[in-house]
C-alpha positions in Angstrom: 62.5 108.6 74.1 62.7 109.0 77.3 65.2 111.3 78.9 69.0 109.4 78.7 69.1 109.7 82.5 66.8 108.9 85.6 67.6 111.6 87.4 65.7 114.5 89.3 67.2 118.0 88.4 66.3 120.7 91.2 68.2 124.1 89.2 67.4 125.6 86.8 70.9 125.9 85.5 70.2 128.4 82.1 70.8 132.0 82.2 67.4 134.3 82.8 69.2 136.3 80.0 71.8 134.6 77.6 74.0 138.4 76.4 77.3 138.1 76.4 78.6 141.8 77.7 81.8 143.0 77.5 81.6 145.5 79.8 83.8 146.2 82.7 81.1 145.3 85.3 80.5 142.1 83.2 81.8 138.6 83.5 84.5 138.7 80.3 85.0 134.5 81.2 87.4 134.9 83.8 86.2 132.0 86.2 82.3 130.8 86.0 79.8 132.7 87.0 77.0 131.2 89.1 73.4 132.5 87.0 75.5 134.9 84.9 73.7 136.6 81.5 77.1 135.6 79.8 76.6 132.2 79.1 79.7 129.7 80.6 79.2 127.3 77.5 80.9 126.7 75.3 80.4 125.2 72.1 83.3 125.7 69.1 81.3 127.1 66.5 83.0 127.3 62.9 82.6 131.3 63.8 85.2 130.7 67.3 87.1 128.6 65.3 87.9 131.0 62.6 88.4 134.0 65.0 90.9 132.0 67.0 92.8 130.8 64.6 93.1 134.6 63.4 94.3 135.6 66.4 97.0 133.4 66.7 98.0 134.3 63.0 98.2 138.0 64.7 100.4 136.8 67.4 102.5 134.3 65.3 106.6 135.7 65.1 106.7 138.7 62.3 108.9 138.4 59.2 110.7 140.3 57.7 108.8 144.1 57.8 107.0 144.1 61.1 104.2 142.9 62.3 101.0 143.0 60.0 98.2 144.6 60.9 94.7 143.0 61.5 90.8 144.4 60.8 88.2 141.7 61.6 84.1 142.1 61.6 81.8 139.9 63.5 79.1 139.6 61.6 75.3 138.4 62.0 71.8 138.9 63.6 71.3 139.1 66.8 72.0 135.5 69.3 74.0 134.7 66.8 77.5 134.4 69.3 79.4 137.3 68.0 80.1 138.8 71.5 80.5 135.5 72.6 83.4 134.6 70.0 84.7 138.0 70.6 85.0 137.2 74.4 87.2 133.9 73.3 89.2 136.1 71.4 89.4 138.6 75.3 90.3 134.8 76.6 93.0 133.6 74.3 95.0 136.6 74.3 95.0 137.3 78.3 95.9 133.3 78.6 98.3 133.3 75.8 99.8 137.1 75.2 98.9 138.8 78.9 101.9 141.4 77.5 99.5 142.4 74.8 98.0 145.8 75.5 94.1 145.8 75.1 91.5 148.0 74.8 87.7 146.2 75.1 84.4 149.4 74.5 81.6 147.0 75.4 79.2 149.2 72.4 79.8 152.8 70.8 78.0 155.5 73.1 77.1 159.1 71.1 78.9 160.2 74.1 82.2 158.7 74.0 83.6 161.4 76.9 81.6 159.5 79.3 82.7 156.1 77.7 86.3 156.6 77.8 86.4 157.8 81.8 83.9 154.9 82.8 83.4 152.2 80.2 86.9 151.7 78.3 89.0 149.1 79.1 92.6 149.1 78.7 96.2 149.2 80.1 95.5 152.5 82.0 92.9 150.8 84.0 96.1 148.8 86.4 99.2 149.7 87.7 100.7 146.7 85.8 99.6 148.1 82.6 100.7 152.0 83.1 103.9 150.5 83.7 104.2 148.4 80.5 102.6 151.7 78.8 105.1 154.0 80.3 108.2 151.2 79.3 106.3 151.1 75.8 106.9 155.4 75.8 110.1 155.4 76.6 111.0 152.7 74.0 109.3 154.5 71.8 112.3 157.7 73.1 114.7 155.3 72.3 113.7 155.1 68.7 113.5 158.6 68.2 117.1 159.1 69.9 118.6 156.0 67.7 117.2 158.2 64.6 118.6 161.2 66.1 122.0 159.6 66.6 122.5 157.8 64.0 121.4 160.5 61.6 124.7 162.8 62.4 126.6 161.6 59.5 129.3 164.7 59.8 130.0 163.9 63.7 133.5 162.9 64.2 132.2 160.2 66.3 130.2 158.5 63.6 131.2 155.2 64.3 130.4 155.4 68.1 127.1 156.7 67.3 126.6 154.0 65.7 127.4 151.9 68.4 124.7 153.8 70.5 122.1 154.2 68.1 122.4 150.1 68.2 122.5 150.0 71.8 118.5 152.6 72.2 117.5 150.1 69.2 117.9 147.3 71.6 117.1 148.9 74.6 120.1 148.5 76.2 120.4 152.2 76.4 119.0 154.7 78.7 117.5 157.7 76.1 118.0 160.5 78.6 121.5 159.6 79.7 122.4 158.6 75.6 120.9 162.4 75.5 122.5 163.7 78.5 125.9 162.5 77.6 125.9 163.7 74.5 124.7 167.0 75.4 122.1 167.7 73.5 119.0 169.4 74.3 115.8 167.1 75.2 113.6 170.0 74.3 115.1 168.9 70.6 114.1 165.0 71.2 111.1 166.2 72.8 110.3 168.1 69.8 111.1 165.8 67.4 108.8 163.0 69.1 105.5 165.2 68.6 106.1 166.0 65.4 106.0 162.2 64.8 103.0 161.8 66.7 101.8 164.3 63.9 101.4 163.0 61.4 99.0 160.6 63.4 96.5 163.1 65.1 95.8 167.0 64.7 95.6 167.1 68.1 99.2 168.6 69.3 97.7 167.7 72.8 98.5 164.0 72.9 102.4 164.6 71.6 103.1 167.0 74.0 101.3 164.9 77.1 103.4 161.8 75.8 106.6 163.3 75.8 106.2 164.6 79.4 105.0 161.3 80.8 108.3 160.1 81.4 109.0 163.0 82.8 108.5 162.4 86.9 106.7 165.8 88.0 103.8 165.5 84.5 103.5 161.5 85.8 100.2 161.7 87.6 99.1 164.5 85.5 99.9 163.3 82.3 98.1 159.4 83.1 94.6 161.9 85.1 94.8 163.7 81.3 95.0 160.6 79.7 92.2 158.9 82.0 89.8 161.7 80.9 90.5 164.3 83.4 90.8 167.8 82.9 94.4 169.4 81.9 96.2 170.3 85.0 97.1 173.8 85.2 100.6 173.1 84.0 99.6 170.7 80.9 97.1 173.5 79.9 100.8 176.4 80.0 102.6 173.7 78.0 99.7 173.0 75.4 97.5 170.4 77.0 94.2 172.3 76.9 91.1 170.2 76.0 90.3 166.9 77.7 89.7 163.4 76.0 86.7 163.1 77.1 84.4 166.4 77.3 82.2 165.8 79.9 78.3 166.1 78.7 77.5 169.7 80.2 80.0 170.5 77.3 77.7 169.2 74.4 79.8 168.6 72.1 79.0 165.6 70.7 81.8 165.5 67.6 84.4 166.6 69.3 84.2 163.9 71.5 84.1 161.6 69.4 87.4 162.8 67.3 89.1 162.6 70.7 88.4 159.6 72.2 89.6 157.4 69.2 92.6 160.0 68.3 93.7 158.6 71.6 93.0 155.3 71.1 94.7 155.8 67.7 97.5 157.5 69.3 98.1 154.7 72.0 97.9 151.5 68.7 100.6 153.9 67.2 103.3 153.8 70.0 103.0 150.5 70.4 103.1 149.4 66.5 106.3 152.0 66.2 107.9 149.8 68.0 107.1 146.1 66.9 104.4 145.7 70.2 100.9 143.7 69.4 97.7 145.9 70.7 94.5 144.5 70.7 91.0 147.1 70.2 87.6 145.2 70.9 84.7 146.7 70.2 81.0 145.0 70.3 77.6 146.1 68.9 78.4 148.6 66.2 75.0 148.8 64.6 73.9 150.7 67.5 75.5 153.9 65.0 72.7 153.3 63.0 69.9 155.0 65.4 72.3 158.2 65.8 71.5 161.4 64.1 73.1 161.3 60.7 75.7 163.7 62.0 76.9 162.3 65.2 77.0 158.6 63.1 78.4 160.2 60.4 81.4 162.1 62.8 81.1 158.0 64.2 82.3 156.2 61.1 85.2 158.8 60.0 86.2 158.4 63.2 86.3 155.0 62.8 87.5 154.6 59.7 90.8 156.3 60.4 91.1 154.2 64.0 90.9 150.8 61.4 93.7 152.2 59.0 95.7 152.8 61.8 95.6 149.5 63.1 96.0 148.0 59.4 98.9 150.1 59.2 100.6 150.0 62.0 101.0 146.4 63.4 97.2 146.5 65.1 94.6 143.5 66.2 90.9 145.4 65.7 87.9 142.8 66.1 84.0 143.7 66.2 80.7 142.8 65.8 77.9 143.9 64.0 74.9 143.5 62.1 74.6 143.0 58.5 73.1 146.6 58.3 76.4 147.6 60.4 78.5 146.4 57.9 76.8 147.5 54.9 76.9 151.2 56.7 80.5 151.0 56.8 82.5 153.2 53.7 83.4 150.7 51.0 87.3 152.1 51.6 87.0 150.3 55.2 86.0 147.3 53.1 88.6 146.6 51.5 90.6 146.7 54.6 88.0 144.1 57.2 88.3 140.9 56.3 84.1 139.3 57.7 83.7 136.3 59.4 79.9 135.4 59.3 77.9 133.8 62.2 75.4 130.9 62.3 72.9 129.1 63.6 74.6 125.5 65.7 73.1 122.6 63.6 71.1 119.8 65.6 74.6 118.3 66.9 76.1 121.7 68.4 73.0 122.3 70.1 72.9 119.1 71.8 76.5 120.5 73.2 75.1 123.0 74.4 71.8 122.0 76.3 74.5 119.6 77.9 77.2 122.1 78.6 74.8 123.9 80.8 73.9 121.0 82.8 77.4 120.5 83.3 77.6 116.8 80.9 80.9 116.3 79.2 80.2 118.4 75.6 82.6 115.6 74.1 83.1 111.6 75.3 85.9 110.4 75.3 84.4 107.3 74.0 82.5 109.4 71.3 79.4 108.6 72.5 76.8 112.3 72.5 76.9 114.5 75.1 74.4 113.6 77.8 71.4 116.0 78.1 69.4 114.9 80.8 66.0 115.3 81.3 65.6 116.4 77.9 64.1 113.5 75.6 64.8 113.8 71.9 61.3 115.0 70.9 62.5 118.4 72.8 66.2 118.8 71.1 64.5 118.1 67.9 62.3 120.8 68.7 64.8 123.5 70.5 67.0 123.0 67.2 64.0 123.3 64.8 61.9 126.3 66.2 64.8 128.5 68.0 66.7 127.8 63.8 70.1 127.0 66.0 70.4 130.4 67.3 71.6 129.8 70.5 70.1 132.5 71.9 66.8 131.6 71.8 67.6 127.9 72.7 69.1 128.8 76.0 65.8 131.6 76.4 63.6 127.9 75.6 65.6 125.6 77.3 65.4 127.7 80.3 61.1 128.4 80.2 60.9 124.9 79.4 62.7 124.4 82.3 60.4 126.6 84.7 57.4 125.0 83.0 58.7 121.1 84.1 59.4 121.5 87.6 56.5 119.8 89.9 55.0 121.4 93.3 58.3 121.0 94.7 60.4 122.9 92.5 61.9 119.1 91.0 62.5 118.2 87.6 62.2 114.7 85.7 61.7 115.0 82.2 61.1 118.2 79.7 58.7 116.7 76.8 58.5 118.1 73.4 55.2 119.3 74.6 56.5 121.4 76.9 58.8 122.4 74.7 56.5 123.9 72.5 54.6 125.4 75.9 57.7 127.5 77.0 58.1 128.8 72.9 54.2 130.1 73.0 55.1 131.3 76.3 58.3 133.1 75.2 57.0 134.5 72.6 52.9 135.9 73.1 53.8 137.9 75.4 51.3 141.0 73.5 47.4 140.2 73.8 44.9 139.9 71.3 43.0 142.8 71.9 46.3 145.0 71.7 47.6 143.5 68.2 44.4 144.2 66.9 44.4 147.3 68.4 47.6 147.8 66.4 46.3 146.4 63.3 43.5 149.1 63.7 46.2 152.2 63.7 47.5 150.8 60.6 43.9 151.1 59.1 43.6 154.9 60.2 47.5 155.3 59.2 46.5 154.6 55.5 42.5 155.4 55.1 41.8 151.9 54.8 38.1 151.6 53.2 36.5 148.2 55.5 33.8 146.7 53.6 30.9 147.8 54.7 29.6 143.6 54.9 31.1 140.3 55.0 31.5 138.6 51.7 31.4 134.8 53.3 29.2 133.6 56.0 31.0 134.0 59.6 31.5 130.7 60.2 33.8 130.6 57.4 36.0 133.3 58.6 37.8 131.5 61.8 39.7 128.2 61.9 37.9 125.3 63.9 38.5 125.9 67.7 39.2 129.9 66.5 42.8 129.8 66.8 42.7 132.0 64.0 40.3 134.6 62.6 39.8 137.2 60.1 39.7 140.5 61.8 38.6 143.0 59.0 37.6 142.3 55.7 39.0 145.5 54.1 37.6 146.7 50.5 40.1 148.5 48.8 38.2 148.4 45.4 34.1 147.4 44.0 34.0 143.1 45.2 37.3 143.4 45.7 38.6 142.0 49.3 42.2 142.0 51.7 41.2 139.9 54.8 43.7 140.5 58.0 43.9 137.3 59.6 45.6 137.1 63.1 47.2 133.9 64.2 49.2 132.2 66.9 52.0 130.5 66.7 52.5 128.6 63.8 55.3 125.7 64.7 54.1 122.5 63.4 52.6 121.6 60.6 49.1 121.3 61.9 49.8 124.7 62.6 50.5 125.7 59.2 48.4 123.1 57.2 45.4 124.8 59.2 45.6 128.0 58.3 46.4 127.4 54.7 43.2 125.6 54.9 41.0 128.4 56.4 42.9 130.8 53.5 41.9 128.2 50.7 38.7 128.2 51.7 38.2 132.4 51.8 39.9 132.1 48.5 37.0 130.2 47.0 34.6 131.2 48.5 35.2 135.3 47.3 36.5 134.5 44.9 40.5 134.0 43.4 41.2 137.1 41.6 39.8 139.6 43.9 41.3 138.0 47.3 44.2 138.6 49.4 44.9 137.7 52.4 47.2 139.2 55.8 48.7 136.7 57.9 49.3 138.7 61.4 50.9 136.6 63.5 51.0 137.1 67.7 53.9 134.3 68.3 56.6 132.8 66.8 57.2 131.7 62.7 60.1 130.1 62.0 62.2 131.8 58.1 61.4 127.6 57.1 57.9 127.3 58.5 57.7 131.4 57.0 58.9 130.0 53.9 56.1 127.8 53.8 53.1 130.1 54.0 54.6 131.6 51.6 54.1 129.7 49.4 50.9 127.8 50.6 48.7 131.2 50.7 49.8 133.4 48.4 51.7 136.0 50.9 54.5 135.9 53.7 53.1 135.9 57.4 53.9 139.6 59.4 55.0 139.0 62.7 54.4 141.2 65.3 57.0 143.5 66.6 56.3 145.9 69.5 58.2 148.9 67.4 55.9 150.1 64.1 54.5 147.6 63.9 51.1 149.9 62.0 53.3 151.3 60.0 54.6 147.3 58.8 51.1 146.4 58.7 49.9 149.3 56.0 52.8 149.0 54.0 52.6 144.9 53.7 49.0 146.2 52.7 50.0 148.4 50.1 51.7 145.8 48.7 49.2 143.0 48.8 46.8 146.6 47.3 48.9 146.5 44.1 49.0 142.8 43.9 45.2 142.4 43.3 44.7 144.8 41.0 47.4 143.4 39.0 46.1 139.5 39.7 42.2 141.3 38.9 43.0 143.0 35.8 45.4 139.6 34.5 42.1 137.1 35.4 39.8 139.5 34.0 41.6 139.6 30.7 41.8 135.5 31.1 38.2 135.3 31.8 37.4 137.3 29.0 38.9 135.5 26.6 37.5 132.2 27.4 34.0 133.4 27.2 34.3 135.2 24.4 35.6 132.5 22.6 32.7 130.8 23.7 29.8 132.8 23.3 31.7 134.4 19.6 29.5 132.0 17.2 25.7 132.6 19.5 26.5 136.4 19.9 27.7 137.2 15.8 23.7 135.0 15.1 22.5 137.5 17.8 24.0 140.3 16.0 22.9 139.0 12.1 19.4 138.6 13.3 18.6 142.1 14.7 20.4 143.5 11.8 17.8 142.2 9.4 15.6 142.9 11.7 16.0 146.4 11.3 16.5 146.3 7.9 13.3 144.9 7.4 11.3 147.4 9.0 13.4 150.1 6.9 12.5 148.9 3.9 8.5 148.3 5.0 8.9 151.8 6.3 10.0 152.8 3.0 7.1 151.1 1.0 4.4 152.1 3.0 3.8 149.0 5.1 2.4 148.9 8.8 5.9 147.5 10.6 5.5 144.0 12.1 6.4 145.7 15.2 5.0 144.3 18.3 3.7 146.4 20.4 4.6 146.0 24.2 1.5 144.8 26.7 2.1 148.2 28.4 3.8 151.2 28.9 5.9 150.2 31.7 9.2 148.4 30.9 8.7 145.7 33.7 5.5 144.1 31.8 8.1 142.2 30.5 7.3 138.4 31.2 9.7 135.7 32.1 9.9 132.5 31.4 8.4 130.3 34.4 11.4 129.4 36.8 11.3 128.5 40.8 13.3 131.5 42.5 13.4 133.2 45.6 10.9 136.1 45.4 13.6 139.1 45.8 15.9 137.4 43.2 12.6 136.5 40.9 11.8 140.3 41.0 15.9 141.8 40.2 16.3 139.6 36.8 12.5 140.8 35.8 13.2 144.1 36.7 16.7 143.5 35.0 15.1 141.9 31.8 12.4 144.1 31.4 15.2 147.1 31.5 17.1 145.5 28.3 14.1 144.7 26.6 12.5 148.6 26.3 16.1 149.5 26.0 16.0 147.6 22.5 12.2 148.7 21.7 13.3 152.2 22.4 16.1 151.9 19.6 14.3 150.6 17.3 11.0 152.3 17.5 13.2 155.5 16.8 15.0 154.1 13.4 11.5 153.3 12.6 9.7 156.3 12.7 13.3 158.3 11.0 12.3 155.6 8.1 16.7 155.1 7.7 18.6 152.9 8.1 20.4 152.3 11.6 23.3 154.0 12.7 26.2 152.8 13.9 25.5 154.0 17.7 22.2 152.8 17.5 23.5 149.3 16.0 26.5 149.2 18.7 23.1 150.2 21.4 21.2 147.6 20.5 24.1 144.7 20.0 25.2 145.5 23.9 21.9 145.6 24.7 21.1 141.8 23.1 24.3 140.0 24.7 23.9 141.4 28.1 19.7 140.6 27.8 21.2 136.9 26.3 23.9 136.6 29.5 21.5 138.1 31.8 19.2 134.6 31.0 21.8 132.2 30.8 22.7 134.0 34.5 18.7 133.4 35.3 18.7 129.7 34.3 22.4 128.8 36.2 20.4 130.5 39.2 17.8 128.3 39.1 19.2 125.3 39.3 21.7 126.1 42.2 18.0 127.4 43.4 16.4 123.9 43.3 19.8 122.0 43.4 19.9 123.7 47.2 15.7 123.3 47.7 15.5 120.5 50.4 18.8 122.0 52.7 20.7 125.0 53.6 23.6 124.7 50.9 26.8 123.7 51.6 30.2 125.6 51.5 31.0 123.8 48.0 28.0 124.8 46.9 28.2 128.8 48.3 31.6 128.7 46.0 29.6 127.2 43.4 27.3 130.2 43.5 29.8 132.7 44.2 31.2 130.6 40.7 28.4 131.7 38.6 28.1 135.1 39.6 31.4 136.3 39.4 30.8 135.0 35.7 28.1 137.3 34.6 30.1 139.5 36.9 32.8 139.8 34.9 31.3 139.3 31.2 28.8 142.9 31.9 32.1 144.9 33.0 34.1 144.5 29.4 30.8 145.2 27.8 30.1 149.2 26.8 26.8 148.9 29.1 27.0 152.7 29.6 25.6 153.0 26.3 22.0 151.7 28.0 21.2 154.9 29.3 18.2 155.1 31.2 15.5 153.4 30.3 12.1 154.3 32.8 13.4 157.6 33.7 11.2 157.3 37.0 12.8 154.6 38.5 15.7 155.2 40.2 18.3 152.9 38.6 19.3 153.3 35.0 19.8 150.1 33.0 23.2 149.9 33.1 23.6 150.3 37.1 20.7 147.7 37.4 22.8 145.3 35.1 26.3 145.6 37.1 24.8 145.2 40.2 22.8 142.0 39.9 25.7 139.7 40.3 26.4 141.3 43.5 22.6 142.0 44.6 22.2 138.0 43.9 24.9 136.8 45.9 24.2 139.1 48.9 20.2 138.0 49.0 21.0 133.9 48.4 24.3 134.2 50.4 22.7 135.8 53.6 19.8 133.5 53.4 21.6 130.5 53.8 23.4 131.6 56.8 
């Protein structure tokens, strides 16, 4: 379907880096900023709606008992709009409740002192905020003074004092004048203030400094100290000796974290005690996960104390984190935090987001769908499907697709579905093929993986049509067992998945299902839905290239596939053995009975003095055995000839030993004879099947299906031989470098290697 507008567009409206930041130099949404990293369009997602409802509830008139505190965690992966929702909360508070104190931390930092001095946004950042905070401290001073005055029960002016206390609580009386008129010592009041604050923090400097803030000679010094500076000498003389945010050269990271959180907790506590609303917004809490253990533990301890202050004393704390960051919090914090989980946009909200950046009305008055300019319906559908509703990915793809759609003059008439596919590949296939293969090679070095001595399939079977996917390494963790590392680009459409599935199914059929696994390494984008689809169709989930830790990820994935291969091989061998043993049981039993009857007759003839009817070999060499006449290529025929000759020699040697002793055959000798007889029957059947296959392919090269049939024939013989005690056969023909056991164990692989190599 064509775009819904015939306009020609000239300016790319989508942001270069659609990331919302809440730092002091970033756009907090007070006004639209052209080209800002944070988006200027808003889509009312469930996350934003729920958070705005909680903010409204928090600012509703408090019931009896004061305002109730609330801590909210916005949880989700990157790009889902958590920071956007946090910014909307900021805008709601600023627009509806400008009197509320609010602190903003764009992201945690190990040097919290530097963050406090340069990046923390709070009431002290403006003259109006400082004035409001001073009034707050005075209100608290009045609160403490009212409690002190009202407690004087033995004073004859008790009724008057109660009226004065009520005036202080109503903030109609000046606490300094009350103290002076009643001839109370101001230091006693200040001491009481310090004592109350010391219930919140062990750092006595806060109590002293806030008490001095009400005295004009100290006001400027206290504000400088509250801003993170070193305390002035008059403050030092009164016990304020350490800055809130230590400078980097002090190197005391833990102390800096504790002091900054103490400062936030004290300022919040003051608001709560006088029933004033206060808000803290903190973004990217998950950054803490990458810190050293001791620093991370200190931060989590301090953060828990802050959550306790806000929830217990009427504050609103909203923070963003990933699922991993949420799991890192202690269970005691989880009990106090309300979780809101971010989700991807649905198809309609994806359309609204695109329309919002194009400047169209996201909600038309007549209920019509929002106009999406040059984006056609196929493009919009692919945007939602491939970005999986993640707003950041939608906007990145839109910007790139717009760029690819520009003509030589920068004009855009249409953004098609094909262009969106190209944009996705441009964005997600930045790394070269060689770089990905080099990091796979690092993984092989890391795990000392054994590369197969030769490829188990012809090279034409190791790549898909057009060479879009190919096997870059064949690994052989165990004999006749293979792990293929397959390289692929972005898997975006059903056709891509079907092509990869056909390639891997062909490899599995040519090698052997029970002895083959593949690791699909994708250099590009694979949506979660497509990953699930590939996991079902090829038997293992694809591994998407990531710039960090990729060799280790490849190594761990190969280990998992190797373990699966071992288990699958064991189960497959048991199943095949059971089936074959059921088919051959009657035939094998008949052969054993024949051997027993022959040996018993030899012993009786020996005891009676008769010449034993053991036919002499045609020569002393085991190679004198003559096979039945069947057409086989020279090298393959010689291998069968040698194997059957060795088995014949083993049978004659054991039988001759029993005759020479003139005694019954021992149990051990019967085991050797039985094994040799069974292996000989299996080898003759194997030879006949190979001869039939050779005759069927004589007119031309074998097809892929015929190669698969040959591999099946070889596998059946190999499996049957592996479960028999061929080690009992020993070494017939000592002059030969191979024993009978080694000859029959390697026969299937030699036959397959010779015939498949000839077919390439």
